[in-house]
Structures are given as C-alpha cells and as structure tokens.
N, C-alpha and C positions, 0 to 999 in steps of 0.2 A: 749863438746856437743854444737852445734851451736844453736842460739836462735830458728831457724825454727823448729830443731828437739826437742827441749825443749818445744816448743808450742805444737808440736804433742803429746808429751808424755802425756798430760792430755786431750787429745781429741780424745780417741779411736773411731774407726769406726768398723763397722762389713763388712766383706767380705766373702760370702759363709758360713755363720754361725759360723766364727771364728773370735775373735777380731783382728784388724789390730796391727801389731807391732808397738809399741808406746815408748819403752824404748830404753836404749842403747845397742849398739852391742860390746859385750865384747869378747875378745879372750883369750884362755887359750892354751900356748904352753909348752911342755915338752919334753926334750931331756935327755937321761942318762948320757952323759958326758959333760964337757966343751968344748970339742973340735968339738962337733957336730953344726950345723949351726942353730941357733934359729929361723932366719928370714925365712927360706924356707918353713915352715909348712903353714903358713897363708899368704904369699906373695900375693899380689895384691887385698886382701880383706879389704874393708873399715871397720875400727875399731874405736870405741870412747876410748877404755881403752884396755890395753893388759896385762896379767900375765903370766910370764915365770918362769918355774924350770928348773934348771939344775941338776936333781936328778933321782934317779931310781924311777920307778912308782910300786915298789914291795908292797908298803903301801900307805896309803893316808895322812900320815904325812909329807906333803910337804909345805914349808912356803907361796909360791904364791898361791898354791890351797886354803890354809886357807884363805889368804888375799881376793881371789876372792870370797869365800863363804861368807866372811863378806862384801863385796862390792856390789854384785849383788841384784836387788830387783825386785818386780812385775812388769812385762813389758819388762824386759831386755831379750836379747838374747845371751847366751853363744855360742861361736863358737869354735870349736875344730877340728883340722885337721881329726882325726880319733879316734875311740873308745879307742884304745889301748893308745893313749896319755892321756886320762883321767884317766885310770885305767888299770891294767895288769890282773886283774882277774874279773869274773863275778859278784861275791858278792859285791866287791867294786864299780864296774861301776854302778850296780844296785841302790845301797844305795845313790850314789853320785847325779844320775839322779833323784831318788824319792825325795831327799832333795831340789834339784833345781825346779823341776816342782811343788812341793807342795807349793813353795813360788811364783809361777807365772812366774818363768824364763823358756823360752824355750830353748832348748839344740839342737844345729845344728852340725851334724857330717858331714864334708865336704867330705871326702873320700867315706863314705858309702851313702851319698846323703840323710840323714835321719835328719828329724827335730821333736821333741817333744814339747809340747804335741800334739799328733794325735788326730784325731776325735774318734778312738777307745781306749778304757782304757787298751787294751791288747798290745798296741804297745811295751812297754818295753819288754814284755815277748817274744814276737815273734822275734823282732829284736836281743835282746841279744842272744836267741837260735841260731839264724843265725850266730852271731858274734863268739859264743862259738865254732861252728862247722867250722869256717873258717880256712884255712891252716895258715894265719899269727898268729892266737891265740894259735894254737897248737905247733908252732915252738918255742914258748917262754918258 
C-alpha cells in the first residue's frame, strides 16, 4: 500500500451518508482447474493484494480463501469477478459475505455490479435471490 493510501486508511470521510473507502483493495480469483487463466478475472483492476485459488468452488475449504479471510480487516474492499467465483451455492455465498461485512469489509462483485454493504440491510437477500435465479447459477 502506498504511503498516501495508508494515510487515507486512518482518516475516513463521509460521502452521502456512507464512510469513504479507506482500506486496501483486495482481490479474490478462483478457477476450477490449473489450465484456466487466473489473470483474466480481475484484469485491469487496481489491487493492493490478490488471493487466487485453482480449486473447485464446491465448498469453502480453499487455501487462499482462508488466507484472505485472515488477511482482510475493517475498511478493506474485497473485489471478486462474480458471485460464483466466491461460492458455488447460495448458503456458502451468504455465509462468506456475512462474515466479511460483519468485520467491516465491503464486498464488490464486478460482473453483477454490486457492492456491499449497501444502505439497506436487505441487500444480501434481494441480490442473492437474483443470483440464485440467474441462468449461470442453474447451469452449475
């Protein structure tokens, strides 16, 4: 993290009722097999740290996901290409997002153009329902 970003981390501001983003931008990338391209998912997005797993998303027992959960802290933003890269089922996705947001970590899904925490506490429920009904989640 650059000294300028480090300084911002401890001087939050308020914009429109929500605290300004002051922490690190952390990326999580997951591919199911070693021959898939890790770099493509968050290409062109400025990140301070990246965690990448080359394993199935069928459960949450993934080495780099666990490392990420130990690394992020209040004020950080986790950036993931899409919801299905973080979890393959609705229960796991909700559980991971709840853990992160309870710790003050924002979660941004690039493909879905969603960022939590939102101003409404119902954000996870409405968005997860939408994801559960999407064609990509049904094809898995």
